[in-house]
N, C-alpha and C positions, 0 to 999 in steps of 0.2 A: 530535363525538368529542373526546376529550381528547388533548392534545399538549403536549410541552415546547417552548415557543416562544421563540426567540431574539429579544428585543425590546429595542431601545435599549441594546445592550451587555450584556444579562443574560438569564438564563433564567427564565421564568415558566411555570407549568402553567395552561393555559387551555382553554376549550372553543372549538373552531373548527368550521366547517361540514363535514359529512360529504362525501366526494368524490362528485361527480356524474359518472357514467361516460360517456365519449365512445365513439364508434364504435370497436369493437375492443378495448375495455378490460375488465378483470376486477377485481372488488373483492377485495382481499387483506387479511386481518387480520394485522397485524404480530405475529409471535411473539417475535422478538429482533432487535436491531440493534446492531452494534458501534460504539463511539466511535472515530473515525479521528483520526490525527495531523493531518490536514488540517482536521478539525473544530476541534481545539484552536487551530490557527493562525487559522482564520476567526473564531473567537470572540474571541481575544485581540487580533487585528489586523484587526477588522472593516472599518474604513475603508480600510485598505491593501488588503485582500482584494477589496473591492468595486471599488476603483480599478483594481487590476491586472486584475481580471476584465473590466472594461469596456475597458481599453486593449488587451487581448489578444484582442478579438473577442467579448467577452461570452459566452465558452463556459460559464462557470459560472452566470451570471445573478444573482450576488449583488448585493443592493441595500442601500444604507446605511439608507434610511428606511422599509423595509418589514419586516414580520415574516417570519422564516424558520423553517421546521421542518427541522432537520438530520436526517441519517440516510440513509446510502447503502450500508451493509454489512448486508443484511437477509435474513431468512428469514420466510416467512409461510404462511398457510393460506387457500386459496381460499374465499370466502364466496358470491359470486354472479357469474354471467357477464353482461356488459353487452350493449348492442345491437351487432349485427354480428359477434359472436363465433361461433366454431364449436363451442363447448361441449367443447373438448378436455380441460378439467380440471374434474372433478366437485367440488362443494363438499366441503371437508375435505382436499383434496389439498395436501400440503406443497410449496412452491415457493420458488425464489429467482430472481433476475433481475439482469442488469446494471442499474446505477442510472439508468435512463431509462424513459420511457413514451412511447407513441405515441397521440396523440389524432387519429383520422382519419388524415391524412397528415403531421401535425406532430409532430416528435420533440422531447421535452421532458426536460430533466435532472431527476433526483430527488435532493434532498439539499441543494442550495444555491439552489433556485428559489423565489422568493416566490409563484409561481403554482401550484406543485404541492407538497403536503406530503411531507416525507421520512418516514423510518420511526421518528422519535421521536413518532409519532402512532399512533393505534389502527388506522387503515386506510390503504391505499394504492390508488390507481387505476393498475394496471399493464397493460401491453400483453400481450394473450394470446400474440402471436407471439414475445415475448421471454421468456416464462416457461420455466423449467427445473424439471421435477419432481425431487424428491429421490429418489435410488436407495433401494430397499427396505432397511430396516434401518439407514439412516444416522441418526446422532444429529442431530436437527434443529438444535440450537444450533451444531453445527460448520459448517452451511451459511452461517451469518452471517460466517464467516471466508473464504469463497470469494473475495470481492471483494479484500481486502488481499493474500491469497496469490497471486491472479492477477496483481497488480502485480509481484511477484517473478518469477513465471514469465515475464512479458513482458520484464522487464528482462534476464533471462538470455538469452532468445531474441534480443532486439534487439541485445544485446551480442556476438552471434555467438561464444558461448563454446564451446570444444572441449575434449575430454579432455586435450589437451596443456597446457592453461592451469593456472596457479596463481592462485587467486582470493583477493582480500583485500576484506573487507566492512568499511567504516568506518561505525560506528553500528549498534547492535543493538536499536533500537526495533522496532515491529511490521513496518515495511517492510524493515529490514535482516534481521530474522528470516525474512521471506518470501523474500528473496533467498537466504539460506543454505539454506532448504528446497528452493528450486528448483535451486540448484547441486547439492545432494545428490541430488536426483531425476535429474539428468543424469550422475551418476557422476563429478563433478569432484572432484579432490583433489590436494593438501590444500586445504581451505578454511580461511582465516585470518580471524578475526573480532576486531574491536577496539571496546571501549567502556569508558568510565570507570566505569559502573555495575556493581557486583558481581552484582546481580540479573539484569541483561541479559546479562552474560557467561555466567551459569549457563544461561539460556534458550538462548543461542547454541549452547552445547555440546549441549543436549538436542535442538535442531533440526538438528544435524549438523555443526557446525564442528569441525574437527580440531585447530586451534590457536587458543586464545583468549588475547588479549593485553589487559592493562591498560595503556593508553598513558601513564598517569602513572608507571608503573614500567619500561616497556620500549617500544622502538619497534616498531610493527607492520610497518614497512617493513624492519626488520632481519630479522624473521621471514619476510617475503616473499622477501627476498634470499637467505636461507639455503635456503628451499624451492626456489627457482628456479635456483640457481647450481650448475653441475656442477663437479667437480674439474678443476683446470687452467684455469679460466676467466680470461681476460685482459680487463679492462673497458675498456682503451684503445680509442679510436675506430678507429684504423687496424688494430689486431689483429682487430676485428670486421669492418671493411670488407673486409679482405683474406682473411678466413676462416682466420686464424692461431690461432684459439681456439675451443673448443667454445662453442656458443650457450647462452644462458640459456633456460629455458622461458618462454613468453610469459606476461605478467602481465595480469590483468584486475582492475581496482580499482573497486569499487562505492561511490559516495558516497551514503550513506543518512542523512545528518544534516540537510541543508537549512539550514545556518547560514552566514553570511558568514565567509570566511576558510578554510573547510575545503578548498575547491577549490584555493586557492593553496598550502596545505600539501601537497596531493597532487601538484601540479605540481612542487613543490620536491623531494619525496622519491621520486617514482615512478621506477622504472628505465626506461632507454631502451626505446622501442618499446611501452610499456604502453598498454593500452586502458582508458580511464576512462569509466565509465557513471554518469551523474548521475541518481540516482533520488530523492534528497531534494529537497523542494520549498522552495527559498529564495525568500522574497518581499521581500527587501531587496537594494539594489544591492551588488554584489560586485566584486572585482578580482583579477586574477592577472597574473603576469609572462609574457608570450608567449615571451620568450627561452627559458624552460625547455621549453616545448612544442615550439619550433622545434629546439633543440639535441638534444632527446631523441626527436623525431618522435613525439610523443604523439598518440593518437587520442582524441577526446572525443565521446561520444554522450549526448544528453539523451533521456530516455524518459518516457512518461506513460501510465498506464492499461494497457490490454490489448485484445486482439481478442475478438470473440464466441467464436471457437474456443478461445482460451486460457482464457476464463472457464469454458466448458463442460468443458474438459479438467481444469481445476483442481477443479471439483466432483467429477469422477470420481476424481482422485488422493486427495482427502480421504475420499471415501466408501469407497474400497478400502483405506485405511490407508497409502497410499504417502507421504502427508504427515500427520503426527500434529499436529493443532492443539490437542488438549486442554490441553497445558501453557500455551498462550497465554491461555486464558480464566481470568482471575484475579478477576473480580468481576461482580456482577449488581445492577442497580438498577431500580426503577420510575421513572415519570416524575418523581415528587417528588425522586428522588435524582440527577437528571441534573446539576444545578448543582454539587453536591458532588463528583460523579464527575469533572467537568472540572477541579476544583481538585486532586483527588487525583492525577489523571493527570499533573500537572505534575512529580511526583516519580517517577523511574524505578524507585525501590525499592519502591513500593507496588503498582503494577499494570502489566500488559502490555496486556491487552484487557478492557475492561468492556462487558458486554452490557446494553443498555437493553431492558427488558421492559415495554411500555406497559400490559399488563393486570395487573401486580403490584398 
């Protein structure tokens, strides 16, 4: 089968062996696969990504010296049922799955694994027990966005967000937009979103942000302060400690950038008692000043991925129109266009989400 192969720091289109189905696997033809921000990081900083993967328990399985077929945000069509399957999905059934497969009793990641091709290939060997059929009438391409949107759903759930909270999203790339959509789904408001990119700010508004801030022109933390602070508020520590002032609404700040220095900026500017949810994947050493966290009693929560239940519920939210993902799809390429798409995605003004369609 044909695939866009990441080889020695670059993408090449090559022919690789078709998947050999293990016990319990189904052969799925890739219909579309999104290019993730993590893919951009893994391609640009391949050595660092592989090193961090190994040091953190080899969860992603990235290897420096082996070919990788990326692709973990996918939708596909069942082609054939393999050995030991129950035949629950007839050929032609449209499906999606969390980016993992199960070979017998062995769980394997899909997308950064040199032993299992991701969805920048024509076929995938997926576990029957993990497949989710698309609801009737759902736009199939929208199912390719279940995976990144589920990240936002998980971040909001793990951050223990309540209707009393005022939320600030720092960074409006695909993951920040997913967080905004998940906050909107939970009825949180106002939602404040901040990004330097005009295109991303426009998408943030379309996905449900109530207040959109260009941090080059205004402080998003001032907007947060204005939304959370009641009349007569006294910010002095003892006024708050003794209950002599009305309280601010709780602040929840989502870091969706994943670059060094952002967390320190948030510690510096966050209001007292804020909850900070780190969603952006920073792969470089970073630093912050603990004094700010101590003085303000900040809570910091790191999040990754989603649960199986959150993945399935996100599929339902998209299918039923509770989350509109159509504005996020800004481009489509075949395998020959993957290399250029990675270059184009370096500019936030060009694309939000590009779908790879291996059969184009």
